[in-house]
C-alpha positions in Angstrom: -66.5 70.3 -4.5 -64.0 70.5 -7.4 -63.2 67.3 -9.3 -59.8 65.7 -8.5 -57.1 66.3 -11.1 -56.8 62.5 -11.5 -60.5 62.3 -12.4 -60.3 65.0 -15.1 -60.2 64.2 -18.9 -57.3 65.7 -20.9 -59.7 68.3 -22.3 -60.8 69.3 -18.8 -57.2 69.6 -17.7 -56.3 71.8 -20.8 -59.3 74.0 -20.0 -58.2 74.4 -16.3 -54.6 74.9 -17.2 -54.5 76.9 -20.5 -51.4 78.0 -22.3 -50.5 81.4 -20.9 -47.6 83.4 -22.2 -46.2 86.5 -20.4 -43.2 88.8 -20.8 -40.0 87.6 -19.1 -40.0 87.9 -15.3 -36.8 88.2 -13.3 -38.5 86.4 -10.4 -38.4 83.1 -12.4 -34.7 82.7 -11.8 -35.5 83.2 -8.0 -38.2 80.5 -8.2 -35.7 78.2 -9.7 -32.9 78.9 -7.2 -35.4 78.4 -4.3 -36.8 75.2 -5.7 -33.3 73.8 -6.4 -32.3 74.4 -2.8 -35.5 72.7 -1.7 -35.0 69.7 -3.9 -31.4 68.8 -3.2 -32.0 67.5 0.4 -34.8 65.3 -0.8 -32.5 62.7 -2.4 -29.9 60.3 -1.2 -26.3 61.6 -1.4 -24.9 61.0 -4.9 -28.3 60.2 -6.5 -28.5 63.5 -8.4 -26.0 64.1 -11.2 -27.2 67.6 -12.2 -30.1 69.9 -11.6 -30.7 72.7 -14.2 -33.1 75.4 -15.1 -34.4 74.8 -18.6 -37.1 76.1 -20.8 -38.0 79.6 -21.8 -38.0 80.9 -18.2 -34.3 80.2 -18.2 -33.7 82.6 -21.2 -33.6 86.2 -20.0 -35.9 88.5 -22.0 -37.9 85.7 -23.6 -41.7 85.5 -23.3 -42.7 82.3 -21.6 -45.4 80.3 -19.8 -45.0 81.3 -16.1 -43.9 77.7 -15.3 -40.3 77.0 -14.3 -38.9 73.8 -16.0 -36.3 71.9 -14.0 -34.2 69.1 -15.4 -33.1 66.6 -12.8 -30.6 64.2 -14.1 -30.1 61.1 -12.0 -26.6 59.8 -11.4 -25.8 56.4 -13.1 -26.9 53.7 -10.7 -29.3 55.9 -8.7 -32.5 54.2 -7.8 -35.4 56.0 -9.3 -38.2 54.6 -7.1 -37.1 56.4 -3.9 -36.5 59.6 -6.0 -40.1 59.4 -7.3 -41.5 58.7 -3.9 -39.7 61.6 -2.4 -41.0 64.0 -5.0 -44.5 62.8 -4.5 -44.2 63.2 -0.8 -43.1 66.8 -1.2 -45.8 68.3 -3.3 -45.1 67.0 -6.8 -47.7 65.1 -9.0 -46.5 62.6 -11.5 -47.7 63.7 -15.0 -46.2 60.9 -17.1 -43.7 58.1 -17.0 -41.9 56.1 -19.6 -38.6 54.2 -19.9 -35.9 56.6 -18.6 -38.1 59.6 -18.1 -40.6 60.7 -15.5 -42.4 64.1 -15.6 -43.8 65.8 -12.5 -45.5 69.1 -11.8 -46.1 71.3 -8.7 -48.5 74.2 -8.4 -51.4 72.5 -10.2 -54.6 72.4 -8.2 -58.3 71.5 -8.8 -58.9 75.3 -8.9 -56.1 76.1 -11.5 -52.5 77.2 -11.1 -51.1 78.1 -7.7 -47.8 79.9 -8.3 -45.0 79.2 -8.2 -45.5 76.5 -10.8 -42.9 73.9 -11.7 -42.4 71.1 -14.3 -39.7 68.7 -13.2 -38.2 66.3 -15.7 -36.4 63.3 -14.1 -34.0 61.8 -16.6 -30.8 59.8 -16.9 -27.6 61.8 -16.7 -26.8 63.0 -20.2 -30.4 63.0 -21.5 -30.3 66.8 -21.7 -31.1 68.2 -25.2 -33.0 71.0 -23.4 -29.6 72.3 -22.0 -28.2 72.7 -25.6 -31.4 74.5 -26.8 -31.4 76.8 -23.7 -27.7 77.7 -24.3 -28.3 78.4 -28.0 -31.1 80.8 -27.2 -29.1 82.5 -24.5 -26.2 83.1 -26.8 -28.1 83.8 -30.1 -30.6 86.6 -29.5 -31.9 86.4 -33.1 -32.9 82.7 -32.6 -34.5 83.6 -29.3 -36.6 86.3 -30.9 -37.6 83.9 -33.7 -38.6 81.4 -31.1 -40.6 84.0 -29.2 -42.4 85.1 -32.4 -43.3 81.5 -33.2 -44.7 80.9 -29.7 -46.7 84.1 -29.8 -48.1 83.2 -33.3 -49.4 79.8 -32.1 -50.4 80.6 -28.6 -54.1 81.5 -29.0 -54.7 78.7 -31.5 -53.5 76.1 -29.1 -54.4 77.8 -25.8 -56.3 74.7 -24.7 -54.2 72.1 -26.6 -50.8 71.6 -25.0 -49.9 68.8 -27.4 -50.7 71.0 -30.4 -48.7 73.9 -28.9 -45.7 71.6 -28.4 -46.0 70.1 -31.9 -46.1 73.5 -33.5 -42.7 74.3 -31.9 -41.0 70.9 -32.4 -39.3 71.5 -35.7 -37.8 74.8 -34.6 -36.5 73.3 -31.3 -35.0 70.2 -33.0 -33.2 72.4 -35.6 -31.5 74.6 -33.1 -30.8 71.8 -30.7 -28.9 70.0 -33.5 -27.0 73.2 -34.3 -26.1 73.7 -30.6 -24.8 70.1 -30.4 -22.6 70.8 -33.5 -21.2 74.0 -31.9 -20.7 72.4 -28.4 -20.1 68.7 -28.9 -20.0 66.8 -25.6 -20.7 70.0 -23.6 -23.0 68.2 -21.2 -21.4 64.8 -21.2 -21.3 63.2 -17.7 -18.3 64.7 -15.8 -18.4 68.1 -17.4 -18.7 71.1 -15.1 -21.8 73.0 -16.1 -20.8 76.1 -14.1 -17.6 76.3 -16.1 -19.2 76.1 -19.5 -22.3 78.3 -19.2 
């Protein structure tokens, strides 16, 4: 019998779920759309401020881990406990929790990945640097290619070290997120219409 995920060490989890990069797949956008439609009815009316497809799978043409990242921004005043409970009751596992942030995943099993695979990031409305970075890569193909080259260059070195993989990309991500915020100040402030400004 396979060991439960909750009983595995970080090293065991990294071995079971290695960093895998693949060429862009058009089906990732479909995974996102289907999951967004599945998620919306799980929450009380008005609890969700915005749901967005983020990460490399949201940038057409970019090599990525075949894991769709979803940013779920809770509306001001929304109660997080019922939102967390609803996600846990509907196939998500809680990965980590800190003040103002909870991370979940779906598609992780004791036997490895079971696609489709999702990472869901529950945040306060406006805690959305990933949207700026996504938009910058979508609109600046040269930056997207630089990011892809960086990821491919560190992939095998950190194949079983997710923290190392993330750290190797952090400076690049921060630099272009700052640049995007300078170009589009206030773009994702609460009350803005994301569909209008894509």
